[in-house]
ROPATI-900639 format. One record per residue (C-alpha): residue in one letter; residue number from 0; x, y, z. Coordinates in steps of 0.2 Angstrom, whole numbers, padded with zeros to 4 digits, always signed. Layout:
<res = a&n = NUM&xx = X&yy = Y&zz = Z>
...
END
This chain:
<res = x&n = 0&xx = +0191&yy = +0372&zz = +0104>
<res = x&n = 1&xx = +0194&yy = +0381&zz = +0087>
<res = x&n = 2&xx = +0184&yy = +0371&zz = +0073>
<res = x&n = 3&xx = +0195&yy = +0361&zz = +0061>
<res = x&n = 4&xx = +0196&yy = +0375&zz = +0046>
<res = x&n = 5&xx = +0195&yy = +0362&zz = +0032>
<res = x&n = 6&xx = +0179&yy = +0353&zz = +0041>
<res = x&n = 7&xx = +0166&yy = +0359&zz = +0027>
<res = x&n = 8&xx = +0176&yy = +0356&zz = +0013>
<res = x&n = 9&xx = +0181&yy = +0339&zz = +0018>
<res = x&n = 10&xx = +0164&yy = +0336&zz = +0022>
<res = x&n = 11&xx = +0158&yy = +0341&zz = +0005>
<res = x&n = 12&xx = +0173&yy = +0330&zz = -0003>
<res = x&n = 13&xx = +0166&yy = +0314&zz = +0007>
<res = x&n = 14&xx = +0149&yy = +0317&zz = +0001>
<res = x&n = 15&xx = +0154&yy = +0317&zz = -0018>
<res = x&n = 16&xx = +0165&yy = +0301&zz = -0013>
<res = x&n = 17&xx = +0150&yy = +0292&zz = -0006>
<res = x&n = 18&xx = +0139&yy = +0298&zz = -0021>
<res = x&n = 19&xx = +0150&yy = +0290&zz = -0033>
<res = x&n = 20&xx = +0155&yy = +0275&zz = -0023>
<res = x&n = 21&xx = +0138&yy = +0269&zz = -0017>
<res = x&n = 22&xx = +0120&yy = +0269&zz = -0021>
<res = x&n = 23&xx = +0106&yy = +0277&zz = -0011>
<res = x&n = 24&xx = +0114&yy = +0284&zz = +0005>
<res = x&n = 25&xx = +0119&yy = +0302&zz = +0000>
<res = x&n = 26&xx = +0103&yy = +0305&zz = -0010>
<res = x&n = 27&xx = +0092&yy = +0304&zz = +0005>
<res = x&n = 28&xx = +0104&yy = +0313&zz = +0017>
<res = x&n = 29&xx = +0108&yy = +0329&zz = +0008>
<res = x&n = 30&xx = +0100&yy = +0338&zz = +0023>
<res = x&n = 31&xx = +0111&yy = +0330&zz = +0038>
<res = x&n = 32&xx = +0109&yy = +0345&zz = +0050>
<res = x&n = 33&xx = +0111&yy = +0340&zz = +0068>
<res = x&n = 34&xx = +0093&yy = +0346&zz = +0071>
<res = x&n = 35&xx = +0086&yy = +0331&zz = +0061>
<res = x&n = 36&xx = +0091&yy = +0313&zz = +0065>
<res = x&n = 37&xx = +0096&yy = +0302&zz = +0049>
<res = x&n = 38&xx = +0084&yy = +0288&zz = +0045>
<res = x&n = 39&xx = +0097&yy = +0274&zz = +0042>
<res = x&n = 40&xx = +0085&yy = +0259&zz = +0041>
<res = x&n = 41&xx = +0073&yy = +0271&zz = +0030>
<res = x&n = 42&xx = +0088&yy = +0274&zz = +0018>
<res = x&n = 43&xx = +0093&yy = +0255&zz = +0018>
<res = x&n = 44&xx = +0075&yy = +0248&zz = +0016>
<res = x&n = 45&xx = +0072&yy = +0261&zz = +0002>
<res = x&n = 46&xx = +0086&yy = +0255&zz = -0008>
<res = x&n = 47&xx = +0084&yy = +0237&zz = -0005>
<res = x&n = 48&xx = +0066&yy = +0235&zz = -0009>
<res = x&n = 49&xx = +0058&yy = +0239&zz = -0025>
<res = x&n = 50&xx = +0049&yy = +0256&zz = -0029>
<res = x&n = 51&xx = +0039&yy = +0265&zz = -0041>
<res = x&n = 52&xx = +0050&yy = +0279&zz = -0044>
<res = x&n = 53&xx = +0070&yy = +0279&zz = -0047>
<res = x&n = 54&xx = +0078&yy = +0291&zz = -0035>
<res = x&n = 55&xx = +0096&yy = +0296&zz = -0040>
<res = x&n = 56&xx = +0099&yy = +0312&zz = -0030>
<res = x&n = 57&xx = +0090&yy = +0325&zz = -0020>
<res = x&n = 58&xx = +0078&yy = +0338&zz = -0031>
<res = x&n = 59&xx = +0064&yy = +0337&zz = -0043>
<res = x&n = 60&xx = +0075&yy = +0333&zz = -0058>
<res = x&n = 61&xx = +0085&yy = +0319&zz = -0047>
<res = x&n = 62&xx = +0069&yy = +0308&zz = -0048>
<res = x&n = 63&xx = +0064&yy = +0297&zz = -0062>
<res = x&n = 64&xx = +0045&yy = +0294&zz = -0061>
<res = x&n = 65&xx = +0040&yy = +0278&zz = -0068>
<res = x&n = 66&xx = +0024&yy = +0272&zz = -0077>
<res = x&n = 67&xx = +0010&yy = +0264&zz = -0067>
<res = x&n = 68&xx = +0001&yy = +0250&zz = -0074>
<res = x&n = 69&xx = -0014&yy = +0242&zz = -0063>
<res = x&n = 70&xx = -0028&yy = +0232&zz = -0066>
<res = x&n = 71&xx = -0044&yy = +0230&zz = -0056>
<res = x&n = 72&xx = -0061&yy = +0223&zz = -0059>
<res = x&n = 73&xx = -0069&yy = +0240&zz = -0056>
<res = x&n = 74&xx = -0059&yy = +0251&zz = -0069>
<res = x&n = 75&xx = -0050&yy = +0238&zz = -0079>
<res = x&n = 76&xx = -0033&yy = +0242&zz = -0086>
<res = x&n = 77&xx = -0026&yy = +0259&zz = -0080>
<res = x&n = 78&xx = -0011&yy = +0269&zz = -0085>
<res = x&n = 79&xx = -0002&yy = +0284&zz = -0076>
<res = x&n = 80&xx = +0013&yy = +0292&zz = -0071>
<res = x&n = 81&xx = +0019&yy = +0287&zz = -0052>
<res = x&n = 82&xx = +0022&yy = +0306&zz = -0051>
<res = x&n = 83&xx = +0004&yy = +0307&zz = -0047>
<res = x&n = 84&xx = +0006&yy = +0299&zz = -0031>
<res = x&n = 85&xx = +0019&yy = +0313&zz = -0024>
<res = x&n = 86&xx = +0017&yy = +0331&zz = -0020>
<res = x&n = 87&xx = +0029&yy = +0345&zz = -0022>
<res = x&n = 88&xx = +0037&yy = +0340&zz = -0006>
<res = x&n = 89&xx = +0039&yy = +0322&zz = -0011>
<res = x&n = 90&xx = +0025&yy = +0316&zz = +0000>
<res = x&n = 91&xx = +0014&yy = +0302&zz = -0003>
<res = x&n = 92&xx = -0004&yy = +0307&zz = -0008>
<res = x&n = 93&xx = -0019&yy = +0298&zz = -0015>
<res = x&n = 94&xx = -0023&yy = +0299&zz = -0035>
<res = x&n = 95&xx = -0039&yy = +0297&zz = -0042>
<res = x&n = 96&xx = -0046&yy = +0284&zz = -0029>
<res = x&n = 97&xx = -0029&yy = +0276&zz = -0030>
<res = x&n = 98&xx = -0016&yy = +0276&zz = -0015>
<res = x&n = 99&xx = +0001&yy = +0270&zz = -0013>
<res = x&n = 100&xx = +0006&yy = +0261&zz = +0003>
<res = x&n = 101&xx = +0023&yy = +0252&zz = +0007>
<res = x&n = 102&xx = +0026&yy = +0251&zz = -0014>
<res = x&n = 103&xx = +0008&yy = +0243&zz = -0015>
<res = x&n = 104&xx = -0006&yy = +0251&zz = -0025>
<res = x&n = 105&xx = -0024&yy = +0250&zz = -0018>
<res = x&n = 106&xx = -0040&yy = +0256&zz = -0027>
<res = x&n = 107&xx = -0049&yy = +0261&zz = -0010>
<res = x&n = 108&xx = -0046&yy = +0245&zz = +0002>
<res = x&n = 109&xx = -0043&yy = +0233&zz = -0013>
<res = x&n = 110&xx = -0026&yy = +0230&zz = -0019>
<res = x&n = 111&xx = -0026&yy = +0230&zz = -0038>
<res = x&n = 112&xx = -0015&yy = +0218&zz = -0050>
<res = x&n = 113&xx = +0001&yy = +0228&zz = -0052>
<res = x&n = 114&xx = +0010&yy = +0227&zz = -0069>
<res = x&n = 115&xx = +0020&yy = +0243&zz = -0067>
<res = x&n = 116&xx = +0038&yy = +0247&zz = -0074>
<res = x&n = 117&xx = +0046&yy = +0248&zz = -0057>
<res = x&n = 118&xx = +0063&yy = +0252&zz = -0053>
<res = x&n = 119&xx = +0068&yy = +0233&zz = -0054>
<res = x&n = 120&xx = +0058&yy = +0230&zz = -0070>
<res = x&n = 121&xx = +0067&yy = +0245&zz = -0078>
<res = x&n = 122&xx = +0084&yy = +0237&zz = -0071>
<res = x&n = 123&xx = +0078&yy = +0221&zz = -0079>
<res = x&n = 124&xx = +0076&yy = +0229&zz = -0096>
<res = x&n = 125&xx = +0093&yy = +0238&zz = -0094>
<res = x&n = 126&xx = +0102&yy = +0222&zz = -0090>
<res = x&n = 127&xx = +0093&yy = +0212&zz = -0104>
<res = x&n = 128&xx = +0096&yy = +0225&zz = -0117>
<res = x&n = 129&xx = +0115&yy = +0228&zz = -0112>
<res = x&n = 130&xx = +0116&yy = +0209&zz = -0113>
<res = x&n = 131&xx = +0109&yy = +0210&zz = -0132>
<res = x&n = 132&xx = +0120&yy = +0224&zz = -0137>
<res = x&n = 133&xx = +0136&yy = +0215&zz = -0131>
<res = x&n = 134&xx = +0133&yy = +0199&zz = -0137>
<res = x&n = 135&xx = +0127&yy = +0204&zz = -0153>
<res = x&n = 136&xx = +0143&yy = +0214&zz = -0155>
<res = x&n = 137&xx = +0154&yy = +0200&zz = -0149>
<res = x&n = 138&xx = +0145&yy = +0188&zz = -0162>
<res = x&n = 139&xx = +0147&yy = +0202&zz = -0176>
<res = x&n = 140&xx = +0166&yy = +0201&zz = -0171>
<res = x&n = 141&xx = +0168&yy = +0182&zz = -0172>
<res = x&n = 142&xx = +0161&yy = +0181&zz = -0189>
<res = x&n = 143&xx = +0170&yy = +0196&zz = -0196>
<res = x&n = 144&xx = +0187&yy = +0188&zz = -0188>
<res = x&n = 145&xx = +0184&yy = +0171&zz = -0192>
<res = x&n = 146&xx = +0200&yy = +0161&zz = -0192>
<res = x&n = 147&xx = +0209&yy = +0177&zz = -0186>
<res = x&n = 148&xx = +0214&yy = +0183&zz = -0169>
<res = x&n = 149&xx = +0198&yy = +0191&zz = -0159>
<res = x&n = 150&xx = +0197&yy = +0209&zz = -0158>
<res = x&n = 151&xx = +0186&yy = +0223&zz = -0148>
<res = x&n = 152&xx = +0174&yy = +0216&zz = -0137>
<res = x&n = 153&xx = +0176&yy = +0198&zz = -0144>
<res = x&n = 154&xx = +0192&yy = +0197&zz = -0137>
<res = x&n = 155&xx = +0186&yy = +0201&zz = -0120>
<res = x&n = 156&xx = +0170&yy = +0191&zz = -0119>
<res = x&n = 157&xx = +0176&yy = +0175&zz = -0129>
<res = x&n = 158&xx = +0188&yy = +0170&zz = -0114>
<res = x&n = 159&xx = +0175&yy = +0171&zz = -0101>
<res = x&n = 160&xx = +0163&yy = +0162&zz = -0113>
<res = x&n = 161&xx = +0176&yy = +0149&zz = -0116>
<res = x&n = 162&xx = +0180&yy = +0146&zz = -0097>
<res = x&n = 163&xx = +0161&yy = +0145&zz = -0091>
<res = x&n = 164&xx = +0157&yy = +0132&zz = -0106>
<res = x&n = 165&xx = +0174&yy = +0121&zz = -0103>
<res = x&n = 166&xx = +0176&yy = +0122&zz = -0086>
<res = x&n = 167&xx = +0159&yy = +0125&zz = -0079>
<res = x&n = 168&xx = +0146&yy = +0118&zz = -0090>
<res = x&n = 169&xx = +0152&yy = +0104&zz = -0098>
<res = x&n = 170&xx = +0161&yy = +0094&zz = -0085>
<res = x&n = 171&xx = +0146&yy = +0096&zz = -0074>
<res = x&n = 172&xx = +0129&yy = +0096&zz = -0086>
<res = x&n = 173&xx = +0134&yy = +0077&zz = -0093>
<res = x&n = 174&xx = +0136&yy = +0071&zz = -0109>
<res = x&n = 175&xx = +0122&yy = +0081&zz = -0115>
<res = x&n = 176&xx = +0129&yy = +0097&zz = -0110>
<res = x&n = 177&xx = +0129&yy = +0105&zz = -0127>
<res = x&n = 178&xx = +0110&yy = +0105&zz = -0126>
<res = x&n = 179&xx = +0110&yy = +0117&zz = -0111>
<res = x&n = 180&xx = +0125&yy = +0127&zz = -0115>
<res = x&n = 181&xx = +0114&yy = +0142&zz = -0122>
<res = x&n = 182&xx = +0102&yy = +0143&zz = -0106>
<res = x&n = 183&xx = +0117&yy = +0141&zz = -0093>
<res = x&n = 184&xx = +0127&yy = +0155&zz = -0103>
<res = x&n = 185&xx = +0113&yy = +0166&zz = -0104>
<res = x&n = 186&xx = +0110&yy = +0163&zz = -0085>
<res = x&n = 187&xx = +0129&yy = +0166&zz = -0080>
<res = x&n = 188&xx = +0131&yy = +0183&zz = -0089>
<res = x&n = 189&xx = +0113&yy = +0189&zz = -0084>
<res = x&n = 190&xx = +0116&yy = +0187&zz = -0065>
<res = x&n = 191&xx = +0134&yy = +0194&zz = -0069>
<res = x&n = 192&xx = +0128&yy = +0209&zz = -0077>
<res = x&n = 193&xx = +0114&yy = +0211&zz = -0064>
<res = x&n = 194&xx = +0126&yy = +0210&zz = -0051>
<res = x&n = 195&xx = +0138&yy = +0223&zz = -0058>
<res = x&n = 196&xx = +0125&yy = +0236&zz = -0062>
<res = x&n = 197&xx = +0118&yy = +0234&zz = -0046>
<res = x&n = 198&xx = +0135&yy = +0241&zz = -0038>
<res = x&n = 199&xx = +0134&yy = +0258&zz = -0049>
<res = x&n = 200&xx = +0128&yy = +0274&zz = -0041>
<res = x&n = 201&xx = +0108&yy = +0275&zz = -0041>
<res = x&n = 202&xx = +0106&yy = +0257&zz = -0049>
<res = x&n = 203&xx = +0092&yy = +0247&zz = -0044>
<res = x&n = 204&xx = +0095&yy = +0231&zz = -0033>
<res = x&n = 205&xx = +0090&yy = +0217&zz = -0048>
<res = x&n = 206&xx = +0098&yy = +0202&zz = -0041>
<res = x&n = 207&xx = +0095&yy = +0206&zz = -0024>
<res = x&n = 208&xx = +0076&yy = +0206&zz = -0028>
<res = x&n = 209&xx = +0069&yy = +0188&zz = -0022>
<res = x&n = 210&xx = +0057&yy = +0188&zz = -0035>
<res = x&n = 211&xx = +0071&yy = +0188&zz = -0049>
<res = x&n = 212&xx = +0080&yy = +0175&zz = -0039>
<res = x&n = 213&xx = +0065&yy = +0164&zz = -0037>
<res = x&n = 214&xx = +0062&yy = +0166&zz = -0056>
<res = x&n = 215&xx = +0079&yy = +0160&zz = -0061>
<res = x&n = 216&xx = +0078&yy = +0146&zz = -0049>
<res = x&n = 217&xx = +0062&yy = +0140&zz = -0056>
<res = x&n = 218&xx = +0069&yy = +0140&zz = -0074>
<res = x&n = 219&xx = +0083&yy = +0128&zz = -0068>
<res = x&n = 220&xx = +0070&yy = +0119&zz = -0058>
<res = x&n = 221&xx = +0059&yy = +0116&zz = -0073>
<res = x&n = 222&xx = +0073&yy = +0113&zz = -0085>
<res = x&n = 223&xx = +0081&yy = +0100&zz = -0073>
<res = x&n = 224&xx = +0065&yy = +0089&zz = -0070>
<res = x&n = 225&xx = +0058&yy = +0090&zz = -0087>
<res = x&n = 226&xx = +0076&yy = +0084&zz = -0093>
<res = x&n = 227&xx = +0076&yy = +0071&zz = -0080>
<res = x&n = 228&xx = +0077&yy = +0053&zz = -0087>
<res = x&n = 229&xx = +0070&yy = +0035&zz = -0082>
<res = x&n = 230&xx = +0086&yy = +0033&zz = -0070>
<res = x&n = 231&xx = +0084&yy = +0050&zz = -0062>
<res = x&n = 232&xx = +0065&yy = +0047&zz = -0057>
<res = x&n = 233&xx = +0068&yy = +0029&zz = -0053>
<res = x&n = 234&xx = +0081&yy = +0034&zz = -0040>
<res = x&n = 235&xx = +0070&yy = +0047&zz = -0031>
<res = x&n = 236&xx = +0054&yy = +0035&zz = -0031>
<res = x&n = 237&xx = +0062&yy = +0018&zz = -0029>
<res = x&n = 238&xx = +0080&yy = +0019&zz = -0025>
<res = x&n = 239&xx = +0089&yy = +0003&zz = -0031>
<res = x&n = 240&xx = +0098&yy = -0007&zz = -0016>
<res = x&n = 241&xx = +0089&yy = +0001&zz = -0003>
<res = x&n = 242&xx = +0079&yy = -0010&zz = +0010>
<res = x&n = 243&xx = +0061&yy = -0010&zz = +0007>
<res = x&n = 244&xx = +0057&yy = -0003&zz = +0025>
<res = x&n = 245&xx = +0068&yy = +0012&zz = +0022>
<res = x&n = 246&xx = +0062&yy = +0016&zz = +0005>
<res = x&n = 247&xx = +0046&yy = +0027&zz = +0011>
<res = x&n = 248&xx = +0059&yy = +0037&zz = +0022>
<res = x&n = 249&xx = +0071&yy = +0039&zz = +0008>
<res = x&n = 250&xx = +0056&yy = +0043&zz = -0004>
<res = x&n = 251&xx = +0051&yy = +0057&zz = +0006>
<res = x&n = 252&xx = +0070&yy = +0064&zz = +0008>
<res = x&n = 253&xx = +0071&yy = +0063&zz = -0012>
<res = x&n = 254&xx = +0056&yy = +0072&zz = -0015>
<res = x&n = 255&xx = +0060&yy = +0086&zz = -0003>
<res = x&n = 256&xx = +0078&yy = +0087&zz = -0011>
<res = x&n = 257&xx = +0069&yy = +0091&zz = -0028>
<res = x&n = 258&xx = +0063&yy = +0107&zz = -0019>
<res = x&n = 259&xx = +0077&yy = +0111&zz = -0009>
<res = x&n = 260&xx = +0089&yy = +0112&zz = -0023>
<res = x&n = 261&xx = +0081&yy = +0128&zz = -0031>
<res = x&n = 262&xx = +0077&yy = +0134&zz = -0014>
<res = x&n = 263&xx = +0096&yy = +0135&zz = -0010>
<res = x&n = 264&xx = +0099&yy = +0142&zz = -0026>
<res = x&n = 265&xx = +0088&yy = +0159&zz = -0025>
<res = x&n = 266&xx = +0091&yy = +0161&zz = -0007>
<res = x&n = 267&xx = +0110&yy = +0161&zz = -0009>
<res = x&n = 268&xx = +0110&yy = +0172&zz = -0023>
<res = x&n = 269&xx = +0097&yy = +0184&zz = -0015>
<res = x&n = 270&xx = +0105&yy = +0184&zz = +0003>
<res = x&n = 271&xx = +0123&yy = +0188&zz = -0004>
<res = x&n = 272&xx = +0118&yy = +0203&zz = -0015>
<res = x&n = 273&xx = +0105&yy = +0210&zz = -0002>
<res = x&n = 274&xx = +0117&yy = +0208&zz = +0013>
<res = x&n = 275&xx = +0132&yy = +0216&zz = +0002>
<res = x&n = 276&xx = +0121&yy = +0232&zz = -0002>
<res = x&n = 277&xx = +0115&yy = +0234&zz = +0018>
<res = x&n = 278&xx = +0133&yy = +0232&zz = +0022>
<res = x&n = 279&xx = +0138&yy = +0245&zz = +0010>
<res = x&n = 280&xx = +0125&yy = +0258&zz = +0015>
<res = x&n = 281&xx = +0126&yy = +0255&zz = +0034>
<res = x&n = 282&xx = +0145&yy = +0260&zz = +0033>
<res = x&n = 283&xx = +0141&yy = +0275&zz = +0023>
<res = x&n = 284&xx = +0127&yy = +0281&zz = +0034>
<res = x&n = 285&xx = +0140&yy = +0282&zz = +0047>
<res = x&n = 286&xx = +0145&yy = +0299&zz = +0041>
<res = x&n = 287&xx = +0128&yy = +0306&zz = +0043>
<res = x&n = 288&xx = +0125&yy = +0299&zz = +0060>
<res = x&n = 289&xx = +0142&yy = +0306&zz = +0068>
<res = x&n = 290&xx = +0142&yy = +0321&zz = +0057>
<res = x&n = 291&xx = +0161&yy = +0319&zz = +0058>
<res = x&n = 292&xx = +0174&yy = +0320&zz = +0044>
<res = x&n = 293&xx = +0185&yy = +0308&zz = +0052>
<res = x&n = 294&xx = +0171&yy = +0295&zz = +0052>
<res = x&n = 295&xx = +0167&yy = +0301&zz = +0035>
<res = x&n = 296&xx = +0184&yy = +0297&zz = +0028>
<res = x&n = 297&xx = +0187&yy = +0281&zz = +0038>
<res = x&n = 298&xx = +0170&yy = +0274&zz = +0031>
<res = x&n = 299&xx = +0174&yy = +0280&zz = +0013>
<res = x&n = 300&xx = +0190&yy = +0271&zz = +0013>
<res = x&n = 301&xx = +0181&yy = +0256&zz = +0021>
<res = x&n = 302&xx = +0166&yy = +0257&zz = +0008>
<res = x&n = 303&xx = +0180&yy = +0257&zz = -0007>
<res = x&n = 304&xx = +0188&yy = +0240&zz = +0000>
<res = x&n = 305&xx = +0171&yy = +0231&zz = +0003>
<res = x&n = 306&xx = +0165&yy = +0238&zz = -0015>
<res = x&n = 307&xx = +0180&yy = +0228&zz = -0023>
<res = x&n = 308&xx = +0175&yy = +0213&zz = -0012>
<res = x&n = 309&xx = +0158&yy = +0216&zz = -0020>
<res = x&n = 310&xx = +0165&yy = +0215&zz = -0037>
<res = x&n = 311&xx = +0172&yy = +0199&zz = -0032>
<res = x&n = 312&xx = +0157&yy = +0193&zz = -0025>
<res = x&n = 313&xx = +0147&yy = +0197&zz = -0041>
<res = x&n = 314&xx = +0158&yy = +0187&zz = -0052>
<res = x&n = 315&xx = +0156&yy = +0171&zz = -0038>
<res = x&n = 316&xx = +0137&yy = +0172&zz = -0036>
<res = x&n = 317&xx = +0136&yy = +0171&zz = -0055>
<res = x&n = 318&xx = +0149&yy = +0156&zz = -0055>
<res = x&n = 319&xx = +0140&yy = +0146&zz = -0041>
<res = x&n = 320&xx = +0123&yy = +0148&zz = -0048>
<res = x&n = 321&xx = +0128&yy = +0142&zz = -0065>
<res = x&n = 322&xx = +0138&yy = +0128&zz = -0058>
<res = x&n = 323&xx = +0123&yy = +0121&zz = -0047>
<res = x&n = 324&xx = +0111&yy = +0123&zz = -0061>
<res = x&n = 325&xx = +0124&yy = +0113&zz = -0073>
<res = x&n = 326&xx = +0126&yy = +0099&zz = -0058>
<res = x&n = 327&xx = +0108&yy = +0098&zz = -0055>
<res = x&n = 328&xx = +0104&yy = +0096&zz = -0074>
<res = x&n = 329&xx = +0120&yy = +0084&zz = -0075>
<res = x&n = 330&xx = +0113&yy = +0073&zz = -0061>
<res = x&n = 331&xx = +0095&yy = +0073&zz = -0070>
<res = x&n = 332&xx = +0101&yy = +0068&zz = -0087>
<res = x&n = 333&xx = +0115&yy = +0056&zz = -0082>
<res = x&n = 334&xx = +0115&yy = +0037&zz = -0086>
<res = x&n = 335&xx = +0116&yy = +0026&zz = -0071>
<res = x&n = 336&xx = +0123&yy = +0007&zz = -0072>
<res = x&n = 337&xx = +0114&yy = -0004&zz = -0058>
<res = x&n = 338&xx = +0125&yy = -0019&zz = -0053>
END
């Protein structure tokens, strides 16, 4: 059978499409010759997990080597580039007694305290910087256009801020909602920006990192329980109107509920964003598994539609996390009437 004359050209076009639609799969599959099998799980895990390097595309100039900052009782605080852990063929090698194994750094056989600027930490700095720049510009526009119709970035951000404040935070956070608006708005936009930036080519999976989602949930947990009033704690430890024999059981349920609420928050965000990245990368990998331009064309179309769904999911997850955080705070600060 005669080979399809445009096969090579179409394959190159599909590789370019996949590169700009997805994140990591093409960068680790440049050599997709039939002699070598494509490591799908390796590509997906490499993208989903954190790393000490930031890989954009194949080649020495396609990798950003991040700073390593470690502390050990033997050597104290130590600084060096993560490029020292890799040779010219990108194989992992020891450096000055340190070794890198599965993204963990060891000095000999002892794991060191790792304060490195990893890929997700760098994404955290980028997200925070972008938030500051956007909201400084919006605030400057609001001051400049006081009493006038909003312009520029203010006109884009203001409807979103008003929607989140008036439709999500204030109806659920209770009569003292204004006190918590700054935190909840920051929470919403941090998650939204992190979700959207994570969909860009080569970006890190910030909100799909469980350490990040746990930290956000812990903030909500602390604010909720520190703000909890007498009625909130009395309903947990001595629920009114409940027969005495049932109170120990209900107490156990209520105490468990204090901790299951933030657990549900961080698991929902972590699972939704991680699953989306895994699905996208799995579909992209079909091109390199089957070595077929037909499969590549079909998977590229599918990736486009799923990427649009992921954009929707990015907004929904920010909305849901903020909604439930507002609700938990509202339940903790609400006044109850006992009859």
